[in-house]
TORKOL-4160 file (C-alpha; in steps of 0.2 Angstrom, whole numbers, padded with zeros to 4 digits, m for minus):
424
<pt num="1" X="0001" Y="0001" Z="0000"/>
<pt num="2" X="0008" Y="0016" Z="m0005"/>
<pt num="3" X="0013" Y="0029" Z="0009"/>
<pt num="4" X="0001" Y="0043" Z="0014"/>
<pt num="5" X="0001" Y="0057" Z="0001"/>
<pt num="6" X="m0005" Y="0071" Z="0015"/>
<pt num="7" X="0005" Y="0086" Z="0015"/>
<pt num="8" X="0010" Y="0094" Z="0031"/>
<pt num="9" X="0002" Y="0112" Z="0034"/>
<pt num="10" X="0014" Y="0126" Z="0035"/>
<pt num="11" X="0019" Y="0131" Z="0053"/>
<pt num="12" X="0029" Y="0146" Z="0059"/>
<pt num="13" X="0046" Y="0145" Z="0060"/>
<pt num="14" X="0046" Y="0146" Z="0080"/>
<pt num="15" X="0036" Y="0132" Z="0082"/>
<pt num="16" X="0046" Y="0122" Z="0069"/>
<pt num="17" X="0060" Y="0124" Z="0082"/>
<pt num="18" X="0050" Y="0120" Z="0097"/>
<pt num="19" X="0044" Y="0104" Z="0088"/>
<pt num="20" X="0062" Y="0101" Z="0083"/>
<pt num="21" X="0066" Y="0102" Z="0102"/>
<pt num="22" X="0052" Y="0089" Z="0106"/>
<pt num="23" X="0046" Y="0105" Z="0119"/>
<pt num="24" X="0028" Y="0105" Z="0114"/>
<pt num="25" X="0017" Y="0089" Z="0110"/>
<pt num="26" X="0012" Y="0084" Z="0093"/>
<pt num="27" X="m0006" Y="0087" Z="0097"/>
<pt num="28" X="m0003" Y="0106" Z="0099"/>
<pt num="29" X="0008" Y="0106" Z="0084"/>
<pt num="30" X="m0005" Y="0118" Z="0074"/>
<pt num="31" X="m0008" Y="0130" Z="0087"/>
<pt num="32" X="m0002" Y="0147" Z="0084"/>
<pt num="33" X="0009" Y="0155" Z="0096"/>
<pt num="34" X="0003" Y="0170" Z="0107"/>
<pt num="35" X="0016" Y="0183" Z="0102"/>
<pt num="36" X="0027" Y="0175" Z="0087"/>
<pt num="37" X="0045" Y="0178" Z="0089"/>
<pt num="38" X="0056" Y="0179" Z="0075"/>
<pt num="39" X="0067" Y="0162" Z="0074"/>
<pt num="40" X="0084" Y="0168" Z="0076"/>
<pt num="41" X="0101" Y="0159" Z="0083"/>
<pt num="42" X="0097" Y="0168" Z="0100"/>
<pt num="43" X="0080" Y="0162" Z="0101"/>
<pt num="44" X="0079" Y="0146" Z="0092"/>
<pt num="45" X="0081" Y="0131" Z="0106"/>
<pt num="46" X="0095" Y="0121" Z="0101"/>
<pt num="47" X="0091" Y="0103" Z="0101"/>
<pt num="48" X="0103" Y="0094" Z="0113"/>
<pt num="49" X="0116" Y="0082" Z="0106"/>
<pt num="50" X="0113" Y="0065" Z="0112"/>
<pt num="51" X="0124" Y="0060" Z="0127"/>
<pt num="52" X="0130" Y="0044" Z="0120"/>
<pt num="53" X="0142" Y="0041" Z="0135"/>
<pt num="54" X="0126" Y="0041" Z="0145"/>
<pt num="55" X="0118" Y="0029" Z="0134"/>
<pt num="56" X="0132" Y="0017" Z="0135"/>
<pt num="57" X="0130" Y="0020" Z="0155"/>
<pt num="58" X="0113" Y="0014" Z="0155"/>
<pt num="59" X="0117" Y="m0001" Z="0144"/>
<pt num="60" X="0131" Y="m0006" Z="0156"/>
<pt num="61" X="0118" Y="m0003" Z="0171"/>
<pt num="62" X="0106" Y="m0015" Z="0162"/>
<pt num="63" X="0118" Y="m0029" Z="0161"/>
<pt num="64" X="0127" Y="m0026" Z="0179"/>
<pt num="65" X="0107" Y="m0030" Z="0184"/>
<pt num="66" X="0106" Y="m0046" Z="0173"/>
<pt num="67" X="0107" Y="m0044" Z="0156"/>
<pt num="68" X="0119" Y="m0052" Z="0145"/>
<pt num="69" X="0120" Y="m0039" Z="0133"/>
<pt num="70" X="0112" Y="m0024" Z="0127"/>
<pt num="71" X="0112" Y="m0010" Z="0113"/>
<pt num="72" X="0105" Y="0007" Z="0105"/>
<pt num="73" X="0103" Y="0016" Z="0089"/>
<pt num="74" X="0098" Y="0035" Z="0089"/>
<pt num="75" X="0096" Y="0043" Z="0073"/>
<pt num="76" X="0095" Y="0062" Z="0071"/>
<pt num="77" X="0100" Y="0077" Z="0061"/>
<pt num="78" X="0118" Y="0074" Z="0063"/>
<pt num="79" X="0116" Y="0056" Z="0057"/>
<pt num="80" X="0115" Y="0038" Z="0067"/>
<pt num="81" X="0124" Y="0034" Z="0083"/>
<pt num="82" X="0125" Y="0016" Z="0089"/>
<pt num="83" X="0132" Y="0008" Z="0104"/>
<pt num="84" X="0133" Y="m0010" Z="0110"/>
<pt num="85" X="0138" Y="m0020" Z="0126"/>
<pt num="86" X="0139" Y="m0039" Z="0131"/>
<pt num="87" X="0134" Y="m0053" Z="0122"/>
<pt num="88" X="0119" Y="m0059" Z="0111"/>
<pt num="89" X="0123" Y="m0077" Z="0113"/>
<pt num="90" X="0130" Y="m0083" Z="0131"/>
<pt num="91" X="0134" Y="m0101" Z="0122"/>
<pt num="92" X="0144" Y="m0094" Z="0106"/>
<pt num="93" X="0150" Y="m0078" Z="0116"/>
<pt num="94" X="0145" Y="m0068" Z="0100"/>
<pt num="95" X="0144" Y="m0050" Z="0105"/>
<pt num="96" X="0129" Y="m0040" Z="0103"/>
<pt num="97" X="0127" Y="m0034" Z="0085"/>
<pt num="98" X="0118" Y="m0018" Z="0081"/>
<pt num="99" X="0112" Y="m0028" Z="0065"/>
<pt num="100" X="0103" Y="m0042" Z="0074"/>
<pt num="101" X="0084" Y="m0045" Z="0075"/>
<pt num="102" X="0076" Y="m0048" Z="0091"/>
<pt num="103" X="0056" Y="m0050" Z="0098"/>
<pt num="104" X="0050" Y="m0033" Z="0101"/>
<pt num="105" X="0035" Y="m0038" Z="0112"/>
<pt num="106" X="0022" Y="m0025" Z="0114"/>
<pt num="107" X="0030" Y="m0012" Z="0102"/>
<pt num="108" X="0020" Y="m0024" Z="0091"/>
<pt num="109" X="0005" Y="m0014" Z="0098"/>
<pt num="110" X="0010" Y="0002" Z="0088"/>
<pt num="111" X="0011" Y="m0008" Z="0073"/>
<pt num="112" X="m0006" Y="m0015" Z="0076"/>
<pt num="113" X="m0013" Y="0002" Z="0080"/>
<pt num="114" X="m0007" Y="0010" Z="0063"/>
<pt num="115" X="m0016" Y="m0004" Z="0054"/>
<pt num="116" X="m0032" Y="m0003" Z="0063"/>
<pt num="117" X="m0032" Y="0017" Z="0060"/>
<pt num="118" X="m0030" Y="0016" Z="0040"/>
<pt num="119" X="m0044" Y="0005" Z="0041"/>
<pt num="120" X="m0054" Y="0017" Z="0051"/>
<pt num="121" X="m0049" Y="0031" Z="0037"/>
<pt num="122" X="m0056" Y="0020" Z="0024"/>
<pt num="123" X="m0071" Y="0017" Z="0032"/>
<pt num="124" X="m0071" Y="0000" Z="0037"/>
<pt num="125" X="m0070" Y="0003" Z="0055"/>
<pt num="126" X="m0075" Y="0016" Z="0067"/>
<pt num="127" X="m0067" Y="0022" Z="0083"/>
<pt num="128" X="m0081" Y="0026" Z="0093"/>
<pt num="129" X="m0092" Y="0010" Z="0088"/>
<pt num="130" X="m0096" Y="m0005" Z="0099"/>
<pt num="131" X="m0084" Y="m0018" Z="0096"/>
<pt num="132" X="m0098" Y="m0031" Z="0094"/>
<pt num="133" X="m0105" Y="m0021" Z="0079"/>
<pt num="134" X="m0088" Y="m0029" Z="0069"/>
<pt num="135" X="m0087" Y="m0045" Z="0078"/>
<pt num="136" X="m0105" Y="m0047" Z="0084"/>
<pt num="137" X="m0106" Y="m0057" Z="0101"/>
<pt num="138" X="m0088" Y="m0058" Z="0105"/>
<pt num="139" X="m0088" Y="m0047" Z="0122"/>
<pt num="140" X="m0100" Y="m0047" Z="0136"/>
<pt num="141" X="m0103" Y="m0028" Z="0135"/>
<pt num="142" X="m0110" Y="m0018" Z="0120"/>
<pt num="143" X="m0103" Y="0000" Z="0128"/>
<pt num="144" X="m0083" Y="m0007" Z="0124"/>
<pt num="145" X="m0079" Y="0003" Z="0110"/>
<pt num="146" X="m0064" Y="0001" Z="0096"/>
<pt num="147" X="m0055" Y="0015" Z="0105"/>
<pt num="148" X="m0056" Y="0009" Z="0122"/>
<pt num="149" X="m0046" Y="m0006" Z="0117"/>
<pt num="150" X="m0034" Y="0005" Z="0109"/>
<pt num="151" X="m0031" Y="0015" Z="0125"/>
<pt num="152" X="m0032" Y="0001" Z="0137"/>
<pt num="153" X="m0049" Y="0007" Z="0144"/>
<pt num="154" X="m0061" Y="m0007" Z="0140"/>
<pt num="155" X="m0059" Y="m0017" Z="0155"/>
<pt num="156" X="m0056" Y="m0034" Z="0149"/>
<pt num="157" X="m0045" Y="m0044" Z="0161"/>
<pt num="158" X="m0027" Y="m0047" Z="0154"/>
<pt num="159" X="m0026" Y="m0066" Z="0153"/>
<pt num="160" X="m0007" Y="m0067" Z="0154"/>
<pt num="161" X="m0007" Y="m0061" Z="0173"/>
<pt num="162" X="m0013" Y="m0079" Z="0177"/>
<pt num="163" X="m0004" Y="m0087" Z="0162"/>
<pt num="164" X="0013" Y="m0082" Z="0169"/>
<pt num="165" X="0010" Y="m0081" Z="0187"/>
<pt num="166" X="0024" Y="m0093" Z="0188"/>
<pt num="167" X="0037" Y="m0086" Z="0176"/>
<pt num="168" X="0045" Y="m0101" Z="0169"/>
<pt num="169" X="0034" Y="m0114" Z="0170"/>
<pt num="170" X="0020" Y="m0104" Z="0163"/>
<pt num="171" X="0032" Y="m0100" Z="0148"/>
<pt num="172" X="0036" Y="m0116" Z="0145"/>
<pt num="173" X="0019" Y="m0121" Z="0144"/>
<pt num="174" X="0015" Y="m0110" Z="0130"/>
<pt num="175" X="0030" Y="m0110" Z="0122"/>
<pt num="176" X="0026" Y="m0121" Z="0107"/>
<pt num="177" X="0008" Y="m0121" Z="0109"/>
<pt num="178" X="m0002" Y="m0112" Z="0095"/>
<pt num="179" X="m0019" Y="m0103" Z="0101"/>
<pt num="180" X="m0033" Y="m0095" Z="0091"/>
<pt num="181" X="m0039" Y="m0078" Z="0094"/>
<pt num="182" X="m0054" Y="m0084" Z="0102"/>
<pt num="183" X="m0045" Y="m0095" Z="0115"/>
<pt num="184" X="m0037" Y="m0080" Z="0122"/>
<pt num="185" X="m0051" Y="m0069" Z="0123"/>
<pt num="186" X="m0061" Y="m0084" Z="0132"/>
<pt num="187" X="m0047" Y="m0085" Z="0145"/>
<pt num="188" X="m0049" Y="m0066" Z="0148"/>
<pt num="189" X="m0069" Y="m0066" Z="0148"/>
<pt num="190" X="m0065" Y="m0080" Z="0162"/>
<pt num="191" X="m0058" Y="m0066" Z="0173"/>
<pt num="192" X="m0067" Y="m0053" Z="0181"/>
<pt num="193" X="m0066" Y="m0036" Z="0172"/>
<pt num="194" X="m0055" Y="m0024" Z="0179"/>
<pt num="195" X="m0066" Y="m0008" Z="0177"/>
<pt num="196" X="m0082" Y="m0001" Z="0168"/>
<pt num="197" X="m0079" Y="0002" Z="0149"/>
<pt num="198" X="m0071" Y="0019" Z="0147"/>
<pt num="199" X="m0068" Y="0023" Z="0167"/>
<pt num="200" X="m0049" Y="0022" Z="0169"/>
<pt num="201" X="m0032" Y="0013" Z="0161"/>
<pt num="202" X="m0029" Y="m0004" Z="0164"/>
<pt num="203" X="m0016" Y="m0012" Z="0152"/>
<pt num="204" X="m0021" Y="m0028" Z="0145"/>
<pt num="205" X="m0015" Y="m0038" Z="0131"/>
<pt num="206" X="m0034" Y="m0044" Z="0128"/>
<pt num="207" X="m0036" Y="m0028" Z="0119"/>
<pt num="208" X="m0024" Y="m0029" Z="0106"/>
<pt num="209" X="m0029" Y="m0049" Z="0102"/>
<pt num="210" X="m0046" Y="m0041" Z="0099"/>
<pt num="211" X="m0037" Y="m0027" Z="0087"/>
<pt num="212" X="m0030" Y="m0042" Z="0077"/>
<pt num="213" X="m0047" Y="m0050" Z="0077"/>
<pt num="214" X="m0054" Y="m0032" Z="0070"/>
<pt num="215" X="m0040" Y="m0031" Z="0056"/>
<pt num="216" X="m0043" Y="m0048" Z="0052"/>
<pt num="217" X="m0062" Y="m0047" Z="0050"/>
<pt num="218" X="m0061" Y="m0030" Z="0040"/>
<pt num="219" X="m0048" Y="m0035" Z="0028"/>
<pt num="220" X="m0051" Y="m0053" Z="0025"/>
<pt num="221" X="m0035" Y="m0058" Z="0027"/>
<pt num="222" X="m0021" Y="m0063" Z="0041"/>
<pt num="223" X="m0016" Y="m0049" Z="0052"/>
<pt num="224" X="0003" Y="m0054" Z="0044"/>
<pt num="225" X="m0001" Y="m0048" Z="0028"/>
<pt num="226" X="m0009" Y="m0032" Z="0034"/>
<pt num="227" X="0007" Y="m0028" Z="0042"/>
<pt num="228" X="0018" Y="m0033" Z="0027"/>
<pt num="229" X="0006" Y="m0023" Z="0013"/>
<pt num="230" X="0003" Y="m0007" Z="0025"/>
<pt num="231" X="0019" Y="m0005" Z="0035"/>
<pt num="232" X="0033" Y="m0016" Z="0031"/>
<pt num="233" X="0034" Y="m0016" Z="0012"/>
<pt num="234" X="0031" Y="0004" Z="0010"/>
<pt num="235" X="0044" Y="0008" Z="0024"/>
<pt num="236" X="0056" Y="m0005" Z="0017"/>
<pt num="237" X="0058" Y="m0013" Z="0035"/>
<pt num="238" X="0068" Y="m0027" Z="0027"/>
<pt num="239" X="0072" Y="m0034" Z="0043"/>
<pt num="240" X="0053" Y="m0033" Z="0052"/>
<pt num="241" X="0043" Y="m0049" Z="0052"/>
<pt num="242" X="0027" Y="m0056" Z="0059"/>
<pt num="243" X="0030" Y="m0076" Z="0058"/>
<pt num="244" X="0017" Y="m0083" Z="0069"/>
<pt num="245" X="0017" Y="m0097" Z="0075"/>
<pt num="246" X="0036" Y="m0102" Z="0066"/>
<pt num="247" X="0046" Y="m0101" Z="0083"/>
<pt num="248" X="0063" Y="m0096" Z="0074"/>
<pt num="249" X="0070" Y="m0079" Z="0070"/>
<pt num="250" X="0077" Y="m0080" Z="0055"/>
<pt num="251" X="0096" Y="m0071" Z="0050"/>
<pt num="252" X="0107" Y="m0064" Z="0063"/>
<pt num="253" X="0098" Y="m0062" Z="0080"/>
<pt num="254" X="0099" Y="m0059" Z="0097"/>
<pt num="255" X="0095" Y="m0074" Z="0109"/>
<pt num="256" X="0083" Y="m0070" Z="0125"/>
<pt num="257" X="0086" Y="m0076" Z="0142"/>
<pt num="258" X="0073" Y="m0076" Z="0155"/>
<pt num="259" X="0076" Y="m0075" Z="0172"/>
<pt num="260" X="0066" Y="m0088" Z="0185"/>
<pt num="261" X="0058" Y="m0081" Z="0199"/>
<pt num="262" X="0068" Y="m0090" Z="0212"/>
<pt num="263" X="0083" Y="m0079" Z="0215"/>
<pt num="264" X="0099" Y="m0087" Z="0208"/>
<pt num="265" X="0091" Y="m0098" Z="0196"/>
<pt num="266" X="0098" Y="m0102" Z="0181"/>
<pt num="267" X="0093" Y="m0092" Z="0164"/>
<pt num="268" X="0080" Y="m0099" Z="0153"/>
<pt num="269" X="0086" Y="m0098" Z="0133"/>
<pt num="270" X="0068" Y="m0092" Z="0127"/>
<pt num="271" X="0072" Y="m0087" Z="0109"/>
<pt num="272" X="0063" Y="m0099" Z="0101"/>
<pt num="273" X="0044" Y="m0098" Z="0104"/>
<pt num="274" X="0027" Y="m0096" Z="0094"/>
<pt num="275" X="0023" Y="m0080" Z="0104"/>
<pt num="276" X="0005" Y="m0086" Z="0100"/>
<pt num="277" X="0000" Y="m0082" Z="0118"/>
<pt num="278" X="0001" Y="m0063" Z="0111"/>
<pt num="279" X="0000" Y="m0062" Z="0092"/>
<pt num="280" X="m0006" Y="m0045" Z="0087"/>
<pt num="281" X="m0001" Y="m0040" Z="0104"/>
<pt num="282" X="0017" Y="m0042" Z="0104"/>
<pt num="283" X="0022" Y="m0055" Z="0091"/>
<pt num="284" X="0033" Y="m0044" Z="0079"/>
<pt num="285" X="0053" Y="m0046" Z="0076"/>
<pt num="286" X="0063" Y="m0032" Z="0070"/>
<pt num="287" X="0080" Y="m0023" Z="0071"/>
<pt num="288" X="0086" Y="m0007" Z="0079"/>
<pt num="289" X="0085" Y="0002" Z="0063"/>
<pt num="290" X="0069" Y="m0003" Z="0057"/>
<pt num="291" X="0062" Y="0004" Z="0072"/>
<pt num="292" X="0069" Y="0020" Z="0071"/>
<pt num="293" X="0063" Y="0020" Z="0053"/>
<pt num="294" X="0046" Y="0016" Z="0059"/>
<pt num="295" X="0044" Y="0028" Z="0074"/>
<pt num="296" X="0051" Y="0042" Z="0064"/>
<pt num="297" X="0039" Y="0039" Z="0050"/>
<pt num="298" X="0024" Y="0037" Z="0061"/>
<pt num="299" X="0027" Y="0055" Z="0070"/>
<pt num="300" X="0032" Y="0063" Z="0053"/>
<pt num="301" X="0012" Y="0058" Z="0046"/>
<pt num="302" X="0020" Y="0044" Z="0034"/>
<pt num="303" X="0007" Y="0031" Z="0039"/>
<pt num="304" X="m0008" Y="0041" Z="0043"/>
<pt num="305" X="m0017" Y="0057" Z="0039"/>
<pt num="306" X="m0014" Y="0073" Z="0051"/>
<pt num="307" X="m0030" Y="0070" Z="0059"/>
<pt num="308" X="m0028" Y="0052" Z="0062"/>
<pt num="309" X="m0009" Y="0055" Z="0069"/>
<pt num="310" X="m0017" Y="0068" Z="0080"/>
<pt num="311" X="m0029" Y="0057" Z="0087"/>
<pt num="312" X="m0015" Y="0044" Z="0090"/>
<pt num="313" X="m0005" Y="0055" Z="0099"/>
<pt num="314" X="m0019" Y="0063" Z="0111"/>
<pt num="315" X="m0014" Y="0056" Z="0127"/>
<pt num="316" X="m0021" Y="0053" Z="0145"/>
<pt num="317" X="m0011" Y="0050" Z="0161"/>
<pt num="318" X="m0006" Y="0034" Z="0165"/>
<pt num="319" X="0000" Y="0035" Z="0183"/>
<pt num="320" X="0001" Y="0048" Z="0195"/>
<pt num="321" X="0020" Y="0055" Z="0191"/>
<pt num="322" X="0013" Y="0067" Z="0176"/>
<pt num="323" X="0027" Y="0060" Z="0164"/>
<pt num="324" X="0019" Y="0045" Z="0157"/>
<pt num="325" X="0004" Y="0045" Z="0145"/>
<pt num="326" X="m0006" Y="0033" Z="0134"/>
<pt num="327" X="m0014" Y="0038" Z="0118"/>
<pt num="328" X="m0020" Y="0027" Z="0103"/>
<pt num="329" X="m0008" Y="0011" Z="0106"/>
<pt num="330" X="0007" Y="0024" Z="0108"/>
<pt num="331" X="0014" Y="0028" Z="0124"/>
<pt num="332" X="0021" Y="0047" Z="0128"/>
<pt num="333" X="0036" Y="0050" Z="0141"/>
<pt num="334" X="0039" Y="0068" Z="0146"/>
<pt num="335" X="0058" Y="0068" Z="0150"/>
<pt num="336" X="0067" Y="0078" Z="0163"/>
<pt num="337" X="0072" Y="0091" Z="0151"/>
<pt num="338" X="0054" Y="0096" Z="0144"/>
<pt num="339" X="0057" Y="0084" Z="0129"/>
<pt num="340" X="0041" Y="0074" Z="0124"/>
<pt num="341" X="0044" Y="0057" Z="0115"/>
<pt num="342" X="0031" Y="0045" Z="0108"/>
<pt num="343" X="0034" Y="0026" Z="0105"/>
<pt num="344" X="0031" Y="0011" Z="0115"/>
<pt num="345" X="0040" Y="m0001" Z="0126"/>
<pt num="346" X="0041" Y="m0020" Z="0124"/>
<pt num="347" X="0043" Y="m0035" Z="0134"/>
<pt num="348" X="0044" Y="m0053" Z="0129"/>
<pt num="349" X="0051" Y="m0067" Z="0136"/>
<pt num="350" X="0070" Y="m0064" Z="0136"/>
<pt num="351" X="0069" Y="m0047" Z="0129"/>
<pt num="352" X="0066" Y="m0029" Z="0135"/>
<pt num="353" X="0063" Y="m0015" Z="0120"/>
<pt num="354" X="0060" Y="0005" Z="0120"/>
<pt num="355" X="0056" Y="0012" Z="0103"/>
<pt num="356" X="0052" Y="0031" Z="0104"/>
<pt num="357" X="0054" Y="0047" Z="0093"/>
<pt num="358" X="0051" Y="0066" Z="0097"/>
<pt num="359" X="0035" Y="0072" Z="0091"/>
<pt num="360" X="0042" Y="0078" Z="0074"/>
<pt num="361" X="0051" Y="0062" Z="0071"/>
<pt num="362" X="0067" Y="0071" Z="0068"/>
<pt num="363" X="0076" Y="0061" Z="0083"/>
<pt num="364" X="0072" Y="0042" Z="0085"/>
<pt num="365" X="0080" Y="0029" Z="0098"/>
<pt num="366" X="0079" Y="0011" Z="0099"/>
<pt num="367" X="0086" Y="0000" Z="0113"/>
<pt num="368" X="0084" Y="m0017" Z="0118"/>
<pt num="369" X="0093" Y="m0027" Z="0132"/>
<pt num="370" X="0091" Y="m0048" Z="0130"/>
<pt num="371" X="0084" Y="m0053" Z="0146"/>
<pt num="372" X="0066" Y="m0051" Z="0156"/>
<pt num="373" X="0058" Y="m0054" Z="0172"/>
<pt num="374" X="0070" Y="m0043" Z="0180"/>
<pt num="375" X="0062" Y="m0026" Z="0182"/>
<pt num="376" X="0079" Y="m0016" Z="0187"/>
<pt num="377" X="0087" Y="m0022" Z="0169"/>
<pt num="378" X="0071" Y="m0013" Z="0162"/>
<pt num="379" X="0072" Y="0003" Z="0172"/>
<pt num="380" X="0092" Y="0003" Z="0168"/>
<pt num="381" X="0087" Y="0002" Z="0149"/>
<pt num="382" X="0075" Y="0016" Z="0151"/>
<pt num="383" X="0089" Y="0028" Z="0157"/>
<pt num="384" X="0094" Y="0028" Z="0137"/>
<pt num="385" X="0079" Y="0040" Z="0133"/>
<pt num="386" X="0086" Y="0053" Z="0146"/>
<pt num="387" X="0104" Y="0051" Z="0138"/>
<pt num="388" X="0098" Y="0051" Z="0120"/>
<pt num="389" X="0086" Y="0064" Z="0120"/>
<pt num="390" X="0091" Y="0076" Z="0134"/>
<pt num="391" X="0110" Y="0076" Z="0132"/>
<pt num="392" X="0122" Y="0077" Z="0146"/>
<pt num="393" X="0115" Y="0085" Z="0162"/>
<pt num="394" X="0123" Y="0100" Z="0168"/>
<pt num="395" X="0134" Y="0101" Z="0183"/>
<pt num="396" X="0125" Y="0106" Z="0198"/>
<pt num="397" X="0126" Y="0125" Z="0202"/>
<pt num="398" X="0131" Y="0131" Z="0219"/>
<pt num="399" X="0115" Y="0140" Z="0220"/>
<pt num="400" X="0105" Y="0124" Z="0217"/>
<pt num="401" X="0094" Y="0129" Z="0233"/>
<pt num="402" X="0087" Y="0143" Z="0226"/>
<pt num="403" X="0083" Y="0135" Z="0209"/>
<pt num="404" X="0065" Y="0132" Z="0203"/>
<pt num="405" X="0060" Y="0113" Z="0205"/>
<pt num="406" X="0057" Y="0102" Z="0189"/>
<pt num="407" X="0042" Y="0099" Z="0183"/>
<pt num="408" X="0047" Y="0083" Z="0176"/>
<pt num="409" X="0055" Y="0069" Z="0184"/>
<pt num="410" X="0070" Y="0058" Z="0177"/>
<pt num="411" X="0062" Y="0041" Z="0170"/>
<pt num="412" X="0078" Y="0033" Z="0177"/>
<pt num="413" X="0070" Y="0036" Z="0196"/>
<pt num="414" X="0055" Y="0027" Z="0192"/>
<pt num="415" X="0050" Y="0010" Z="0190"/>
<pt num="416" X="0048" Y="0005" Z="0172"/>
<pt num="417" X="0031" Y="0002" Z="0165"/>
<pt num="418" X="0028" Y="m0017" Z="0161"/>
<pt num="419" X="0020" Y="m0025" Z="0146"/>
<pt num="420" X="0020" Y="m0042" Z="0154"/>
<pt num="421" X="0018" Y="m0048" Z="0173"/>
<pt num="422" X="0035" Y="m0046" Z="0182"/>
<pt num="423" X="0038" Y="m0056" Z="0197"/>
<pt num="424" X="0055" Y="m0048" Z="0203"/>
């Protein structure tokens, strides 16, 4: 499917500079400033250079906390910068390689959302229509809309909570199993609902299983075909694929290692699996370069119309920190320097992933560590965002007592958001 031909609206030079720095959200990109100021060297905010030493420190910290290896790839106006640490295979000792592929977990949700929103643009689905209009009788509540799925406000229980209550046994029980979408939905419906539809945010993989069902109902084709035709081929994502239910990762790839719940237990190589327990909620495979391309293209408006992109990036808080938000299949993090980044986190057995871009898509970061069920690793990996998008932190001033308090908190001081149950 060809890329969207929608042209960008012209905006003031001042606003362009602010977007480039990520200092205002994409949803307000077309609001006129109260008092236009000429864009000069003195007034145009400088985009901070990425602190690649800080990125390496975050990767090293992820390793120190239990990951065999980690890597990050940053793209910006000054080009591409990559960093790798540790190994991608504990048996062979092969070093982590930036061109290697890996399982991206819930970053897949953003791919699924793009496909669904394209179908909405084409009139095949409606965001605020009941899911049961398109999938009659699937859900027990006609109030649950398509939008509720994309914003995690449906109230549908996350079946993975029970499935992976015991991490390694739970994983081994589904490693080679092939589920139907209906079986996964039935697992969710056997649990109490978490909230009334639309009332509050409650992350649930079930939502995006239903999204996969909607895509297949609207297109009459497997979701893999929709990914390929609408995203992978137009963006030339040659190392991105959806191979369910094949268990292999083709080509050069990272091996993933799952921490058991028991302290000191041996790591479990979790690389080969069907990921059938997730499917459209988390079974995509990619590499850092393709993830940079995808998030950048999405935020630049190459995959959706301006109106649909704005809907996707219109967010609501997910917690009380006022730094984390969720839109339509998309997270927004507000960093300590004021920069706002959009993308998604991913957790799948053996892999943690971050894939984010600034609101204008000019700067992007993709980072991964090859372990999971070790929350400290995930939190450490999140430190790559601060280093990459905010640059080096200034040395504390002697008069810091009188400095105004920051309105945003450093994400590295917060526990990482989780896409799957964590036991540690």
